[in-house]
C-alpha positions as CSV (number, residue, x, y, z in Angstrom):
1,X,12.1,-11.5,-22.5
2,X,14.4,-14.4,-23.2
3,X,15.2,-14.9,-19.5
4,X,16.4,-11.4,-18.7
5,X,14.0,-11.0,-15.8
6,X,15.1,-14.4,-14.5
7,X,18.6,-13.0,-14.0
8,X,17.1,-10.5,-11.5
9,X,15.1,-13.2,-9.8
10,X,18.0,-15.5,-9.4
11,X,20.1,-12.7,-7.8
12,X,17.2,-11.9,-5.6
13,X,16.8,-15.5,-4.4
14,X,20.5,-15.7,-3.7
15,X,20.5,-12.6,-1.6
16,X,23.2,-10.9,-3.7
17,X,21.1,-8.5,-5.8
18,X,23.1,-5.5,-7.1
19,X,22.2,-2.4,-9.0
20,X,23.6,-4.2,-12.1
21,X,21.2,-7.0,-11.5
22,X,18.3,-4.6,-11.1
23,X,19.1,-2.8,-14.3
24,X,19.5,-6.0,-16.2
25,X,16.4,-6.7,-18.2
26,X,15.2,-3.2,-18.0
27,X,12.4,-1.8,-20.3
28,X,12.4,1.7,-21.8
29,X,10.1,4.0,-23.6
30,X,10.3,6.3,-26.6
31,X,8.1,8.8,-28.4
32,X,7.7,8.3,-32.1
33,X,9.3,11.7,-32.7
34,X,12.4,10.8,-30.6
35,X,12.6,7.3,-32.1
36,X,12.8,8.9,-35.5
37,X,16.1,10.5,-34.4
38,X,17.7,7.2,-33.6
39,X,19.6,5.8,-36.5
40,X,20.0,2.2,-35.3
41,X,18.1,0.8,-32.3
42,X,19.8,-2.6,-32.9
43,X,23.2,-1.2,-32.0
44,X,21.9,0.9,-29.1
45,X,19.6,-1.4,-27.0
46,X,20.3,-4.9,-25.6
47,X,18.7,-7.6,-27.7
48,X,15.1,-8.4,-26.7
49,X,14.5,-5.2,-24.8
50,X,10.9,-4.3,-24.2
51,X,10.3,-0.9,-25.7
52,X,7.2,1.1,-24.8
53,X,5.9,3.6,-27.4
54,X,4.4,6.6,-25.7
55,X,1.2,7.9,-27.2
56,X,0.5,11.5,-26.0
57,X,-2.2,13.9,-27.1
58,X,-1.6,14.9,-30.7
59,X,0.5,11.9,-31.8
60,X,-0.4,10.6,-35.2
61,X,-1.4,7.0,-35.0
62,X,0.4,6.2,-38.3
63,X,3.6,7.3,-36.6
64,X,2.8,4.9,-33.8
65,X,2.4,2.0,-36.3
66,X,5.6,2.9,-38.2
67,X,7.6,3.1,-34.9
68,X,6.2,-0.3,-33.8
69,X,7.0,-1.8,-37.2
70,X,10.6,-0.6,-37.0
71,X,11.2,-1.8,-33.5
72,X,9.6,-5.2,-34.1
73,X,11.7,-5.5,-37.3
74,X,14.8,-4.9,-35.1
75,X,13.7,-7.8,-32.8
76,X,12.4,-5.8,-29.9
77,X,9.3,-6.5,-27.8
78,X,7.0,-3.6,-28.5
79,X,4.5,-2.2,-26.0
80,X,2.5,0.8,-27.3
81,X,0.6,3.0,-24.9
82,X,-3.2,2.8,-25.2
83,X,-4.6,6.0,-23.7
84,X,-8.3,5.4,-22.8
85,X,-9.4,9.0,-22.8
86,X,-7.9,9.7,-26.2
87,X,-9.8,6.9,-28.0
88,X,-13.0,8.0,-29.6
89,X,-14.9,4.7,-29.3
90,X,-15.1,1.0,-29.8
91,X,-14.7,1.1,-33.6
92,X,-11.5,3.2,-33.4
93,X,-10.2,1.0,-30.5
94,X,-10.8,-2.2,-32.5
95,X,-9.0,-0.7,-35.5
96,X,-6.0,0.3,-33.4
97,X,-5.7,-3.3,-32.0
98,X,-6.1,-4.8,-35.4
99,X,-3.5,-2.6,-37.0
100,X,-1.0,-3.2,-34.2
101,X,-1.5,-7.0,-34.6
102,X,-1.7,-7.2,-38.4
103,X,0.8,-4.5,-39.5
104,X,3.4,-4.6,-36.7
105,X,3.1,-8.0,-35.0
106,X,2.3,-6.4,-31.7
107,X,0.6,-8.4,-28.9
108,X,1.3,-6.2,-25.8
109,X,0.1,-2.8,-24.6
110,X,0.4,-0.4,-21.7
111,X,-3.0,0.9,-20.6
112,X,-3.1,4.4,-19.3
113,X,-5.8,7.0,-18.6
114,X,-4.5,9.4,-21.3
115,X,-3.4,12.6,-19.5
116,X,-6.4,14.7,-20.4
117,X,-9.2,15.7,-18.0
118,X,-12.1,15.2,-20.5
119,X,-12.4,12.0,-22.6
120,X,-12.6,12.6,-26.4
121,X,-14.9,9.6,-26.7
122,X,-16.6,6.8,-24.9
123,X,-13.7,5.7,-22.5
124,X,-12.9,7.4,-19.3
125,X,-10.6,4.8,-17.8
126,X,-8.6,1.7,-18.6
127,X,-11.1,-0.6,-16.9
128,X,-13.6,0.2,-19.7
129,X,-11.0,-0.8,-22.3
130,X,-10.4,-4.1,-20.5
131,X,-14.2,-4.8,-20.2
132,X,-14.6,-4.7,-24.0
133,X,-13.0,-8.1,-24.3
134,X,-11.1,-6.9,-27.4
135,X,-7.6,-7.6,-26.0
136,X,-8.3,-11.3,-25.9
137,X,-10.1,-11.3,-29.2
138,X,-7.1,-9.7,-30.9
139,X,-4.6,-12.0,-29.2
140,X,-2.9,-9.5,-26.9
141,X,-0.7,-11.7,-24.6
142,X,0.7,-9.0,-22.3
143,X,-1.1,-6.1,-20.7
144,X,0.5,-3.6,-18.3
145,X,-1.3,-1.0,-16.2
146,X,0.0,2.2,-14.6
147,X,0.8,2.5,-10.9
148,X,1.3,5.6,-8.8
149,X,3.3,4.9,-5.6
150,X,2.9,8.5,-4.5
151,X,-0.8,8.8,-5.3
152,X,-2.6,10.2,-8.3
153,X,-4.3,13.6,-7.5
154,X,-6.1,13.5,-10.9
155,X,-8.1,10.5,-9.7
156,X,-8.2,10.9,-5.9
157,X,-8.6,14.6,-5.5
158,X,-9.4,14.2,-1.8
159,X,-5.8,13.2,-1.0
160,X,-6.7,9.6,-0.4
161,X,-5.9,6.5,-2.5
162,X,-9.4,5.1,-2.4
163,X,-10.3,5.2,-6.1
164,X,-6.9,4.0,-7.4
165,X,-6.9,1.2,-4.8
166,X,-10.3,0.1,-6.0
167,X,-9.2,0.2,-9.6
168,X,-6.1,-1.9,-8.8
169,X,-8.2,-4.5,-7.0
170,X,-10.6,-4.7,-10.0
171,X,-7.6,-5.1,-12.4
172,X,-6.2,-7.8,-10.1
173,X,-9.5,-9.6,-10.4
174,X,-9.4,-9.1,-14.2
175,X,-5.9,-10.6,-14.4
176,X,-7.3,-13.8,-13.0
177,X,-9.8,-14.2,-15.8
178,X,-7.8,-13.2,-18.8
179,X,-5.2,-15.2,-20.7
180,X,-2.9,-12.1,-20.9
181,X,0.0,-11.7,-18.5
182,X,-0.3,-8.5,-16.5
183,X,2.0,-6.2,-14.5
184,X,2.1,-2.8,-13.0
185,X,4.5,-0.1,-14.3
186,X,4.9,2.8,-11.9
187,X,5.3,6.5,-12.5
188,X,9.0,7.5,-12.1
189,X,10.2,7.9,-8.5
190,X,13.3,9.4,-7.0
191,X,13.0,7.9,-3.5
192,X,12.8,4.1,-2.8
193,X,10.8,4.4,0.4
194,X,7.4,5.4,-1.1
195,X,7.7,2.6,-3.7
196,X,8.5,-0.1,-1.2
197,X,5.7,1.0,1.2
198,X,3.3,1.1,-1.7
199,X,4.3,-2.3,-3.0
200,X,3.9,-3.8,0.4
201,X,0.5,-2.2,0.9
202,X,-0.7,-3.6,-2.4
203,X,0.4,-7.0,-1.4
204,X,-1.5,-6.8,1.9
205,X,-4.6,-5.6,-0.1
206,X,-4.4,-8.7,-2.2
207,X,-2.9,-7.2,-5.4
208,X,-0.3,-9.7,-6.5
209,X,0.7,-8.3,-9.9
210,X,4.4,-7.9,-10.6
211,X,5.7,-4.3,-10.3
212,X,8.1,-2.7,-12.7
213,X,9.7,0.3,-11.0
214,X,9.7,3.5,-13.0
215,X,13.1,5.2,-12.8
216,X,14.1,8.5,-14.5
217,X,17.2,8.1,-16.6
218,X,20.1,10.6,-16.5
219,X,19.0,14.2,-17.1
220,X,19.5,17.8,-16.1
221,X,18.1,18.5,-12.7
222,X,15.9,21.3,-14.0
223,X,14.4,18.9,-16.6
224,X,13.5,16.3,-14.0
225,X,11.9,18.9,-11.6
226,X,9.8,20.1,-14.5
227,X,8.6,16.6,-15.4
228,X,8.1,15.7,-11.8
229,X,5.8,18.7,-11.2
230,X,3.9,18.2,-14.4
231,X,3.3,14.5,-13.7
232,X,2.3,15.0,-10.1
233,X,5.2,13.1,-8.5
234,X,4.9,14.0,-4.8
235,X,7.2,13.1,-1.9
236,X,10.0,12.1,-4.3
237,X,10.4,15.7,-5.4
238,X,12.0,16.6,-2.1
239,X,15.0,14.5,-3.2
240,X,15.4,16.6,-6.2
241,X,15.0,19.8,-4.2
242,X,17.7,18.7,-1.8
243,X,20.0,18.1,-4.7
244,X,19.2,21.5,-6.1
245,X,20.3,23.1,-2.9
246,X,23.7,21.5,-3.1
247,X,25.7,23.8,-5.3
248,X,28.3,21.1,-6.0
249,X,25.6,18.9,-7.6
250,X,23.4,21.6,-9.2
251,X,25.2,21.7,-12.5
252,X,25.9,17.9,-12.7
253,X,23.5,15.6,-14.5
254,X,21.2,13.6,-12.3
255,X,21.8,9.9,-12.5
256,X,19.6,7.2,-10.9
257,X,22.5,5.5,-9.0
258,X,21.4,6.7,-5.6
259,X,17.8,5.6,-5.8
260,X,18.6,2.2,-7.3
261,X,21.3,1.6,-4.7
262,X,18.9,2.5,-1.9
263,X,16.2,0.3,-3.5
264,X,18.6,-2.6,-3.7
265,X,19.7,-2.1,-0.1
266,X,16.2,-1.9,1.3
267,X,14.9,-4.9,-0.6
268,X,17.9,-6.8,0.6
269,X,17.3,-10.5,0.3
270,X,13.5,-10.2,0.5
271,X,11.7,-12.7,-1.8
272,X,8.2,-11.5,-0.9
273,X,8.4,-8.1,-2.8
274,X,6.5,-7.9,-6.0
275,X,9.1,-5.4,-7.4
276,X,10.4,-7.4,-10.4
277,X,12.4,-5.1,-12.6
278,X,13.2,-1.5,-13.7
279,X,11.5,0.6,-16.4
280,X,13.4,3.6,-17.6
281,X,11.9,7.0,-18.5
282,X,14.7,8.5,-20.6
283,X,13.8,12.1,-19.8
284,X,17.3,13.3,-20.6
285,X,17.5,11.3,-23.9
286,X,17.4,7.6,-24.7
287,X,21.1,7.4,-25.7
288,X,22.4,8.8,-22.4
289,X,20.0,6.5,-20.5
290,X,21.1,3.4,-22.4
291,X,24.8,4.3,-22.1
292,X,24.4,4.8,-18.3
293,X,22.6,1.4,-17.9
294,X,25.4,-0.3,-19.9
295,X,28.0,0.9,-17.4
296,X,26.4,-0.6,-14.3
């Protein structure tokens, strides 16, 4: 990313990290339908920004390709979502990778489960995608995986973290035998403490992948609560509920200033934390998120 992450690391090493340093080099995601409403990404986003393209159930793959082509043409690093449980089989998977490479010059992807309980095809999890060997075959140089600092009840229904921990250990092992760079991108959080505890626990387990902290961009409080409940965000929801009880803040848009300030303060001058950068979920709109980030 043209040294943008290095700015964060230099500030970290010097012990003078600020919210501005943490926001610098952020990544952000868009849906094809929301990207279509943006007239000019080049004048909106910082040069070289990594843009994830979300692929939710019902998204037309041609729209994914067109969005990737447009963003790459504007000079951005493109990282489409690859949802394992929405891919019908190896032939379709191989076609997707080939089209991303050949039609949109894409060599990076975020691997996710897919948000549906029952797979539509042969793949039930992202490890099965990795095991195909197709990412290396098609020259994908960067692979990101999802992380859940507050647990994932869809995977560990007994309330533990056993299965997600085992999956992360497997992916750590895979990262050591692939040529692709790998990192973990977390679900959005509203409280720094669960993220820091989770990152430290992963390090102690032997998972050394860099972590990109998922942060919700500015949005109406009601919108965030709806997304948080839908996505299964746990302990962080209490932060939103406390804010909802404060009548002076109820009608004001939520901004991620507090959570990033707290994260910055608690990381302090630590150099052992794998938390590397910020990834924005622009739940209140990409324009308002980018404008907020630019003011920091």
